[in-house]
C-alpha positions as a printed NumPy array, in Angstrom:
array([[ 41.95 ,  59.869, -35.027],
       [ 45.487,  61.35 , -36.017],
       [ 47.919,  59.4  , -38.361],
       [ 51.3  ,  59.61 , -37.769],
       [ 54.547,  58.599, -40.023],
       [ 57.217,  56.562, -38.153],
       [ 61.045,  57.645, -39.201],
       [ 63.467,  54.362, -39.331],
       [ 66.98 ,  54.523, -40.456],
       [ 66.939,  51.146, -42.049],
       [ 63.193,  50.839, -43.026],
       [ 62.919,  54.427, -45.005],
       [ 59.887,  56.127, -43.574],
       [ 59.036,  57.938, -40.67 ],
       [ 56.643,  58.912, -37.548],
       [ 55.68 ,  62.984, -37.879],
       [ 55.736,  63.117, -33.951],
       [ 59.424,  61.621, -33.476],
       [ 60.827,  58.719, -31.697],
       [ 61.478,  61.4  , -28.794],
       [ 58.037,  60.304, -27.656],
       [ 58.959,  56.804, -26.982],
       [ 60.853,  58.039, -23.834],
       [ 57.524,  59.154, -22.469],
       [ 56.482,  56.796, -19.439],
       [ 52.536,  55.455, -19.263],
       [ 50.698,  56.099, -16.09 ],
       [ 51.9  ,  54.072, -13.3  ],
       [ 48.874,  52.49 , -12.568],
       [ 47.983,  51.558, -15.792],
       [ 51.273,  49.877, -15.925],
       [ 51.233,  47.615, -12.826],
       [ 47.946,  45.633, -13.8  ],
       [ 47.411,  43.28 , -16.769],
       [ 45.852,  45.266, -19.773],
       [ 43.86 ,  43.644, -22.6  ],
       [ 45.645,  45.024, -25.775],
       [ 43.592,  43.687, -28.294],
       [ 42.534,  47.086, -28.655],
       [ 45.723,  47.69 , -30.849],
       [ 45.529,  46.437, -34.658],
       [ 47.732,  46.911, -37.82 ],
       [ 46.78 ,  46.218, -41.203],
       [ 49.255,  46.065, -44.302],
       [ 48.295,  48.704, -47.715],
       [ 49.872,  47.69 , -51.204],
       [ 50.883,  51.268, -52.446],
       [ 50.454,  52.428, -55.879],
       [ 53.984,  51.372, -57.436],
       [ 56.123,  54.458, -58.93 ],
       [ 59.821,  52.882, -59.366],
       [ 60.742,  50.069, -61.183],
       [ 63.051,  49.207, -58.559],
       [ 60.83 ,  48.607, -55.534],
       [ 57.39 ,  48.128, -54.357],
       [ 55.982,  50.09 , -51.357],
       [ 53.708,  48.797, -48.52 ],
       [ 52.481,  50.677, -45.442],
       [ 52.218,  48.932, -42.224],
       [ 49.164,  51.024, -40.45 ],
       [ 49.173,  50.566, -36.584],
       [ 46.169,  51.431, -34.711],
       [ 45.354,  52.419, -31.119],
       [ 41.86 ,  51.597, -30.261],
       [ 42.846,  51.404, -26.306],
       [ 41.791,  54.211, -23.898],
       [ 46.011,  55.162, -23.337],
       [ 49.285,  55.131, -24.809],
       [ 50.766,  51.922, -25.692],
       [ 54.306,  50.807, -26.644],
       [ 54.754,  48.915, -29.751],
       [ 57.55 ,  46.513, -31.532],
       [ 57.663,  45.042, -34.972],
       [ 60.077,  42.183, -36.769],
       [ 60.159,  43.032, -40.28 ],
       [ 62.129,  40.218, -42.046],
       [ 62.84 ,  40.734, -45.58 ],
       [ 63.439,  37.331, -47.805],
       [ 65.462,  36.907, -51.066],
       [ 63.327,  36.642, -54.138],
       [ 65.365,  33.75 , -55.479],
       [ 66.558,  31.871, -52.446],
       [ 63.683,  32.78 , -50.201],
       [ 66.578,  33.299, -47.497],
       [ 66.353,  35.985, -44.841],
       [ 68.061,  39.267, -46.142],
       [ 67.514,  41.656, -43.462],
       [ 65.746,  41.806, -40.188],
       [ 64.564,  44.953, -38.739],
       [ 62.976,  46.165, -35.538],
       [ 61.544,  49.053, -35.253],
       [ 60.056,  50.167, -31.721],
       [ 57.955,  53.053, -30.737],
       [ 55.062,  54.752, -28.58 ],
       [ 51.636,  55.341, -29.575],
       [ 49.01 ,  57.714, -27.874],
       [ 45.445,  56.805, -27.657],
       [ 43.318,  57.524, -30.842],
       [ 46.445,  57.499, -33.282],
       [ 47.694,  55.703, -36.227],
       [ 51.462,  55.025, -37.288],
       [ 52.585,  54.299, -40.796],
       [ 55.787,  52.201, -41.291],
       [ 56.645,  52.371, -44.816],
       [ 58.504,  49.232, -46.596],
       [ 60.227,  49.235, -49.929],
       [ 60.259,  45.676, -51.437],
       [ 63.342,  45.489, -53.725],
       [ 62.885,  43.622, -57.128],
       [ 64.978,  40.621, -57.52 ],
       [ 68.43 ,  40.607, -59.134],
       [ 68.74 ,  40.7  , -62.817],
       [ 69.522,  36.911, -63.044],
       [ 66.22 ,  36.326, -62.16 ],
       [ 64.907,  36.905, -65.447],
       [ 61.875,  34.546, -65.48 ],
       [ 58.931,  35.827, -63.663],
       [ 60.791,  37.954, -61.531],
       [ 59.327,  39.271, -58.204],
       [ 59.682,  41.768, -55.462],
       [ 60.862,  40.861, -52.083],
       [ 58.726,  38.894, -49.524],
       [ 58.403,  39.797, -46.106],
       [ 57.238,  38.75 , -42.437],
       [ 55.745,  40.8  , -39.881],
       [ 55.371,  40.118, -36.386],
       [ 53.943,  42.558, -33.644],
       [ 53.591,  43.011, -30.221],
       [ 52.468,  45.663, -27.478],
       [ 52.9  ,  46.628, -23.849],
       [ 52.194,  49.136, -21.528],
       [ 55.854,  49.156, -19.89 ],
       [ 58.641,  49.961, -22.512],
       [ 58.953,  45.974, -22.997],
       [ 57.566,  45.063, -26.107],
       [ 59.439,  42.8  , -28.281],
       [ 58.085,  41.38 , -31.111],
       [ 58.84 ,  37.458, -31.972],
       [ 60.53 ,  37.103, -35.594],
       [ 58.683,  34.259, -37.297],
       [ 60.711,  34.179, -40.284],
       [ 63.112,  30.842, -39.63 ],
       [ 60.143,  29.001, -38.404],
       [ 57.687,  29.717, -41.024],
       [ 60.305,  28.981, -43.74 ],
       [ 61.223,  25.796, -42.471],
       [ 57.592,  24.675, -42.687],
       [ 57.48 ,  25.855, -46.239],
       [ 60.432,  24.312, -47.32 ],
       [ 58.898,  21.42 , -49.522],
       [ 56.285,  23.713, -51.004],
       [ 58.99 ,  25.86 , -52.061],
       [ 61.039,  23.206, -53.688],
       [ 57.666,  22.417, -55.789],
       [ 57.679,  26.288, -56.709],
       [ 60.981,  25.936, -57.776],
       [ 60.56 ,  22.906, -59.788],
       [ 57.432,  24.39 , -60.909],
       [ 59.159,  27.438, -62.491],
       [ 61.983,  25.829, -63.968],
       [ 59.797,  23.551, -65.921],
       [ 57.832,  26.828, -67.132],
       [ 61.004,  28.469, -67.965],
       [ 61.742,  25.096, -70.017],
       [ 58.607,  24.864, -71.919],
       [ 58.984,  28.821, -73.051],
       [ 62.327,  28.475, -74.371],
       [ 61.235,  25.277, -76.039],
       [ 58.247,  27.367, -77.499],
       [ 60.529,  29.901, -78.674],
       [ 63.262,  27.699, -80.195],
       [ 60.125,  25.698, -82.16 ],
       [ 59.235,  29.25 , -83.485],
       [ 62.655,  30.051, -84.673],
       [ 63.371,  26.79 , -86.352],
       [ 59.584,  25.865, -87.872],
       [ 58.773,  29.399, -88.448],
       [ 61.718,  31.401, -89.504],
       [ 60.902,  35.092, -90.252],
       [ 63.921,  35.005, -92.75 ],
       [ 63.823,  33.001, -96.276],
       [ 59.583,  32.907, -96.196],
       [ 57.908,  34.759, -99.007],
       [ 54.793,  36.304, -96.99 ],
       [ 54.379,  37.656, -93.718],
       [ 50.915,  35.928, -93.341],
       [ 52.783,  32.522, -93.758],
       [ 55.095,  33.193, -90.641],
       [ 51.883,  34.114, -88.537],
       [ 49.598,  31.288, -89.656],
       [ 52.723,  28.848, -88.859],
       [ 53.469,  30.969, -85.638],
       [ 49.834,  30.317, -84.419],
       [ 49.663,  26.775, -84.936],
       [ 53.041,  26.286, -82.925],
       [ 51.65 ,  28.523, -79.964],
       [ 48.334,  26.933, -79.901],
       [ 50.444,  23.235, -79.629],
       [ 52.327,  24.546, -76.659],
       [ 49.78 ,  26.488, -74.931],
       [ 47.83 ,  23.227, -72.923],
       [ 51.163,  22.896, -70.908],
       [ 51.958,  26.255, -70.377],
       [ 48.539,  27.06 , -69.155],
       [ 48.863,  23.894, -66.87 ],
       [ 52.462,  25.294, -65.644],
       [ 50.895,  28.739, -64.995],
       [ 47.764,  26.858, -62.839],
       [ 50.09 ,  24.986, -61.023],
       [ 52.351,  28.023, -59.891],
       [ 49.252,  29.89 , -58.5  ],
       [ 47.868,  26.889, -56.86 ],
       [ 51.445,  26.505, -55.244],
       [ 51.867,  30.135, -53.724],
       [ 48.212,  29.543, -52.784],
       [ 49.384,  26.125, -50.655],
       [ 52.684,  28.311, -49.584],
       [ 50.407,  30.777, -48.098],
       [ 48.155,  28.252, -46.121],
       [ 51.292,  26.446, -44.776],
       [ 52.983,  26.57 , -41.455],
       [ 52.128,  27.434, -38.165],
       [ 50.008,  30.725, -36.982],
       [ 51.61 ,  33.803, -37.147],
       [ 53.166,  32.853, -40.881],
       [ 51.496,  35.082, -43.205],
       [ 53.631,  35.926, -45.955],
       [ 53.225,  39.443, -47.328],
       [ 54.458,  40.881, -50.982],
       [ 56.662,  38.72 , -53.406],
       [ 54.589,  40.361, -56.466],
       [ 55.611,  39.861, -60.073],
       [ 57.551,  42.436, -61.519],
       [ 55.136,  44.028, -64.252]])
C-alpha cells in the first residue's frame, strides 16, 4: 500500500501525489450507483514531540475500496483556554485504491497567560467520502461543545481550585519554612516536608478530579464528538 502526504496551505503538510489528482474523475459506471464506502477508514497518530511550540498529529486515511474515492475533512481547532473554535480547515482530495494519505496537524501550545496546567490545542475531526466529487464533511465542534458546556465549566472550576491550593502551599512554605534566618538546611527541609504532607491529600483529590472530568468530557455529547489532543505541556 502506497503512502501519500497531503499538502495544505493552512494545515502545514502535504500529499506526495499532489492535489492535481483531485481533478481526475472516477469511472462513470461506479459513480452512477450507490456504493458502500465503509472500506474507507482513518486513524489519528500522535507523533514524537520535537518542538516546545506545538505537538504534531497525523490523520491517516486508508482506501481499502476496490477503486478511487474522493475524501473531505472538517478539522476544527479549539483554544486551550476558552475551548472556543479558533480555526476551521476543510481539506479535500482524491485517493486511489490501495493508497494511504497523511494529513499532518500541528497543535499549538496555549498562551503564556495559561501558566497553570498549560495544554496544547484540542481538535475535532469529521470525514466524508464519495465516488463523485461531492464529499463534504459535516463540522461537529459547535454541537459537541454545546453538549459539553457543563463539563467544561466543572473542569475550569476544579482547575481554579487546584491552582489556588498550589498557591496556598507555596505561601505556607514561604511563611512557615523560610530559607533565610534558619540555622540549618535540614530544618528547612524537615519543615517543608511536613507542610507538603499536610497539603498533599487536597492536591491529590483535585488532580484525580481533573482526570475524571476529562474522561467524562470524552464521553459527553452525541456520536461523532471524539475530541483529540489537548495534551499537557511537559
